[in-house]
C-alpha positions in Angstrom: 0.1 -0.2 -0.5 1.8 3.3 -1.1 2.1 5.3 2.2 0.6 8.6 0.6 -3.0 6.3 0.6 -2.6 5.6 4.6 -5.0 8.1 6.0 -7.7 7.2 3.6 -7.5 3.8 4.0 -7.5 3.3 7.7 -11.0 4.6 8.4 -12.3 2.3 5.3 -10.0 -0.4 7.7 -12.2 0.2 10.7 -15.6 0.3 9.7 -14.9 -2.5 7.5 -13.3 -4.3 11.4 -16.4 -3.3 13.7 -18.9 -4.4 11.0 -17.7 -8.2 10.6 -17.3 -7.5 15.0 -21.0 -6.7 14.6 -21.7 -9.7 12.5 -20.4 -12.4 14.9 -21.9 -11.0 18.0 -25.4 -11.5 17.0 -27.9 -14.3 16.3 -28.3 -15.1 12.6 -31.3 -14.9 10.8 -32.8 -18.5 10.0 -35.2 -18.7 7.6 -38.3 -21.8 7.9 -39.6 -23.4 5.4 -43.1 -24.3 5.5 -42.6 -27.7 7.3 -40.6 -26.4 9.7 -43.0 -24.1 11.5 -45.3 -26.2 11.3 -42.9 -28.7 13.2 -41.8 -26.0 15.9 -45.2 -25.1 16.6 -45.8 -28.6 18.1 -42.8 -28.8 19.6 -43.7 -25.4 21.7 -47.2 -26.6 22.5 -46.0 -30.1 23.6 -43.3 -28.4 25.8 -45.9 -25.9 27.1 -48.4 -28.8 28.3 -46.0 -30.4 29.2 -42.7 -29.8 31.4 -39.8 -32.9 31.5 -38.9 -33.4 34.6 -36.3 -30.2 35.4 -37.9 -28.2 33.7 -40.2 -25.6 35.8 -44.2 -25.6 35.1 -45.7 -22.7 34.1 -48.0 -21.9 37.0 -49.7 -19.0 34.5 -51.5 -21.1 31.9 -52.4 -24.4 33.6 -54.3 -24.0 36.3 -55.2 -27.3 38.7 -58.8 -26.3 40.3 -58.2 -27.3 44.5 -60.6 -28.7 46.2 -62.7 -26.7 48.8 -60.5 -27.8 52.3 -61.9 -28.8 55.8 -61.4 -26.9 59.0 -58.8 -29.5 61.1 -60.9 -30.3 64.2 -58.9 -29.2 67.6 -58.0 -32.0 70.0 -61.6 -31.3 72.0 -63.6 -30.6 69.8 -66.8 -31.0 71.8 -65.6 -32.2 75.2 -66.9 -30.9 77.9 -68.0 -31.3 81.9 -71.3 -31.1 83.1 -72.5 -29.2 86.2 -75.6 -30.8 87.4 -77.6 -29.1 90.9 -80.3 -31.6 91.3 -81.9 -30.0 94.2 -78.2 -29.1 95.8 -78.5 -25.4 97.8 -77.3 -23.1 95.3 -74.5 -21.2 97.1 -72.9 -25.4 96.8 -74.1 -25.3 93.4 -72.0 -21.9 92.2 -69.0 -23.4 94.5 -68.9 -26.5 92.2 -69.5 -24.5 89.6 -66.7 -22.0 89.2 -64.1 -25.2 90.0 -65.3 -26.5 87.0 -65.1 -24.3 84.9 -61.2 -23.1 86.4 -60.2 -27.1 86.1 -62.2 -27.5 82.8 -60.6 -24.8 81.7 -57.0 -26.4 81.7 -57.9 -29.2 80.0 -60.1 -27.6 77.2 -62.9 -28.3 78.5 -66.6 -26.3 77.8 -68.8 -26.1 81.0 -72.9 -26.8 80.8 -74.7 -26.3 83.9 -77.7 -28.2 84.4 -81.0 -28.7 86.6 -80.9 -32.4 85.8 -79.0 -35.4 84.3 -80.6 -37.5 81.8 -79.4 -40.2 80.4 -80.2 -39.2 76.8 -78.2 -35.9 77.7 -74.6 -38.0 77.7 -73.0 -38.2 74.4 -69.1 -39.5 73.7 -68.5 -35.8 74.3 -69.2 -35.5 77.8 -65.8 -36.8 79.6 -66.9 -35.0 83.0 -70.2 -35.0 85.2 -70.3 -33.6 89.3 -73.5 -33.8 90.4 -73.9 -31.6 93.3 -76.3 -34.2 95.4 -77.3 -37.9 94.2 -79.6 -38.6 91.1 -82.7 -40.9 91.3 -81.2 -42.5 88.2 -77.4 -42.3 88.8 -77.5 -46.5 87.6 -79.0 -45.5 84.2 -76.7 -42.1 83.7 -73.9 -44.6 85.0 -74.7 -47.0 82.2 -75.5 -44.3 79.8 -72.1 -43.6 79.6 -69.7 -45.5 80.5 -66.8 -43.5 79.1 -67.9 -40.8 80.8 -66.2 -39.9 85.1 -69.2 -39.2 87.6 -68.7 -37.3 90.5 -71.3 -37.3 92.7 -71.3 -34.4 96.0 -73.2 -36.9 98.8 -73.2 -36.3 102.7 -73.2 -40.3 103.4 -71.6 -42.9 101.3 -73.3 -44.7 98.1 -74.1 -48.1 97.4 -73.2 -47.8 94.1 -69.8 -48.7 92.8 -68.6 -48.2 89.3 -65.8 -48.1 87.3 -66.9 -44.6 86.4 -68.3 -43.0 89.9 -66.7 -41.3 92.6 -68.4 -40.2 95.3 -66.9 -37.0 97.5 -69.1 -37.5 101.2 -69.6 -33.6 102.6 -70.2 -35.0 106.0 -71.7 -31.9 107.6 -71.2 -33.3 110.7 -67.6 -32.1 110.5 -67.7 -28.5 109.3 -70.1 -28.4 112.8 -67.1 -30.4 114.8 -64.6 -28.4 113.9 -66.8 -24.8 114.7 -67.7 -26.0 118.5 -63.8 -26.7 118.5 -62.6 -23.6 117.2 -65.4 -21.7 119.3 -64.2 -23.4 122.6 -60.7 -22.6 121.3 -61.2 -19.1 121.3 -63.3 -18.7 124.1 -62.2 -17.1 127.5 -64.5 -17.4 130.7 -67.6 -16.8 128.5 -69.6 -20.4 127.1 -69.7 -20.3 123.5 -72.9 -19.9 122.1 -74.3 -21.6 118.7 -77.4 -20.3 117.2 -79.3 -22.7 115.5 -81.8 -23.4 113.1 -85.1 -25.4 114.7 -86.8 -26.5 111.5 -83.5 -27.9 110.0 -83.7 -30.9 108.8 -80.4 -31.6 109.8 -81.0 -29.8 113.4 -79.5 -33.0 116.0 -76.3 -33.2 113.3 -76.1 -29.7 114.1 -76.2 -29.5 117.7 -74.6 -33.0 118.0 -71.2 -31.5 116.0 -71.2 -28.2 118.0 -71.4 -29.3 121.5 -69.1 -32.6 120.5 -66.5 -30.5 119.0 -66.0 -28.0 121.7 -66.6 -30.6 124.1 -63.7 -31.8 122.7 -61.2 -29.0 123.1 -62.2 -28.1 126.8 -62.6 -31.7 128.2 -63.9 -31.8 131.5 -64.9 -28.0 131.6 -68.8 -29.2 132.4 -67.0 -30.4 135.9 -66.0 -27.3 136.8 -68.4 -25.2 139.7 -69.2 -22.3 136.7 -69.8 -25.0 134.2 -73.0 -22.9 133.7 -70.7 -19.8 132.1 -68.4 -22.7 130.7 -70.2 -25.3 128.5 -70.9 -24.5 124.8 -74.4 -23.5 124.8 -77.2 -24.4 121.8 -80.1 -22.2 120.8 -82.6 -23.0 118.0 -85.6 -21.3 117.0 -87.4 -21.0 114.0 -85.0 -19.4 111.2 -87.9 -17.0 109.6 -88.0 -15.8 114.0 -87.6 -12.6 115.1 -85.0 -10.0 116.0 -87.0 -10.0 119.5 -87.8 -13.7 119.5 -83.7 -14.4 119.6 -83.3 -11.5 121.9 -86.0 -12.9 124.5 -84.2 -16.7 123.5 -80.5 -15.9 124.4 -81.2 -14.0 127.4 -80.3 -16.7 129.9 -77.5 -17.9 127.1 -75.7 -13.9 127.1 -76.3 -12.9 131.1 -71.8 -13.7 131.3 -72.0 -12.0 127.6 -72.1 -12.7 123.9 -68.2 -13.9 123.4 -68.4 -16.9 120.5 -71.1 -16.7 118.5 -71.5 -19.6 115.7 -74.0 -18.1 112.9 -74.4 -20.8 110.1 -76.0 -19.7 106.9 -79.6 -21.3 107.8 -80.2 -19.3 110.4 -79.1 -16.2 109.0 -81.3 -13.6 108.7 -80.9 -9.9 108.0 -82.8 -9.4 111.5 -80.2 -11.9 112.9 -77.0 -10.2 112.3 -78.4 -6.7 113.2 -78.7 -8.2 116.6 -75.2 -9.6 116.4 -74.0 -6.7 114.6 -74.9 -5.2 117.9 -74.7 -7.4 121.2 -71.4 -10.2 120.2 -68.2 -9.9 120.6 -67.0 -12.4 117.8 -68.8 -14.4 115.9 -68.0 -17.6 113.3 -70.2 -18.6 110.5 -70.6 -21.2 107.8 -70.9 -18.5 104.7 -69.1 -15.5 103.6 -69.1 -12.6 106.5 -71.4 -9.7 105.6 -70.4 -6.8 106.0 -71.8 -5.9 109.4 -70.4 -8.5 110.9 -66.8 -7.5 109.3 -65.1 -6.8 112.8 -66.1 -9.1 114.5 -66.1 -12.3 111.9 -63.4 -14.9 113.6 -63.6 -17.7 110.3 -65.5 -19.4 108.4 -65.9 -23.0 108.9 -67.6 -24.7 105.8 -67.4 -28.4 104.5 -65.6 -27.8 101.1 -66.5 -30.5 98.4 -65.2 -28.0 95.7 -61.4 -28.4 96.9 -61.8 -32.1 96.8 -63.3 -31.9 93.6 -59.4 -30.1 92.4 -57.9 -32.7 94.2 -59.7 -35.7 92.1 -59.6 -33.9 88.8 -56.4 -35.1 87.3 -57.6 -39.3 87.7 -60.8 -37.8 86.1 -59.1 -36.9 83.2 -56.9 -39.9 83.4 -59.5 -41.6 83.4 -59.6 -43.2 87.0 -62.4 -42.9 88.7 -64.4 -45.6 91.9 -62.9 -43.0 93.8 -64.0 -42.2 97.7 -63.2 -38.8 99.7 -64.4 -37.1 102.1 -64.8 -33.2 101.6 -61.9 -31.0 103.4 -63.4 -29.1 106.0 -61.8 -25.7 104.5 -61.4 -22.6 107.4 -61.3 -19.2 105.3 -61.3 -15.7 105.7 -59.0 -15.8 109.2 -58.7 -13.4 111.9 -55.2 -13.8 112.4 -55.6 -11.3 115.8 -57.7 -14.0 117.5 -57.6 -17.5 115.2 -53.1 -16.6 115.5 -51.0 -19.0 114.1 -50.3 -21.1 117.1 -54.6 -21.7 116.9 -54.0 -22.4 113.3 -51.6 -25.1 113.9 -54.4 -26.7 116.2 -56.8 -26.4 114.1 -55.6 -28.0 111.2 -54.2 -31.0 113.0 -57.6 -32.2 114.5 -59.4 -31.6 110.9 -56.7 -33.8 109.1 -57.6 -36.2 112.3 -61.2 -36.2 111.2 -60.0 -36.8 107.5 -58.5 -40.2 108.8 -61.4 -41.4 111.1 -59.4 -41.0 114.3 -61.7 -38.4 116.0 -65.4 -38.9 115.2 -67.7 -35.6 114.7 -69.9 -38.0 116.8 -67.9 -39.4 119.3 -69.3 -37.9 122.3 -72.6 -36.6 122.7 
């Protein structure tokens, strides 16, 4: 090449090189025959419809209809516990219901309350039935619910025996005994007085239990020369009696003063509560203290089947029935200035002896 022509030849060479480089990097254009076009279309259709292994499917192009899904049942779906009043006092039913609600919740059960129970009310979802009183159709219920655990609260033991039947014996005699024991434990030189409803069906049990508990503590107090103001006293009138009638009936016992008075719920009318608020020094009862007696209340002493049920519940949920228990007598609403820790230990020891049968609430007449 002539060196004189180099300036004009150099741009042409550069342009030619750039053209060659562009052609090498671009995709070549292929012209298909009609037969080749048809084959390619068929191949693309098959590839979209049936992807081979390792090739992801086009989820937007192919939609598979999905069957509606049902919600998964919970473990205890429909499982429940029943609380049956069966004519028991409402306060007792309420106490049982409160405990069953708490226990059932931790076990994933719902709770239903019923006035009475029929065999047709039982199904596979009923895990436990708590009866506040023994029903007349207990045998039929046990047969209708062989997989259900039954608990009956009763003042007496039951003749029925079954693997799915447990009985909590709520013996009111132990309650009255411990109330009499506490009354005599706290009194000084003035006899404790029990105000009992004369028309109560268990009046004899109340009276015997209270006197036996008081005498159990004081021992030979009745033999002392001044036993008139030392030995426990019982005054009874119909539950609906007026304050004037109670005041007149109490007068002989109150001539030395009213230091410790035992007042069961069956006799606790508003009139009698007001009378004690004005005249008694200290009061023991088997119910929650009314506001008028707030500064005079020593303790609430009550046979508490609900607490026994709390201890029994794990066995019921495990299917272990057929047990017989005695309701523990609970001592609550304690005024520690009178029922001191040392005296509380004495009460606890006596309660335990009642529970084991070492001490009988009817031991002494």
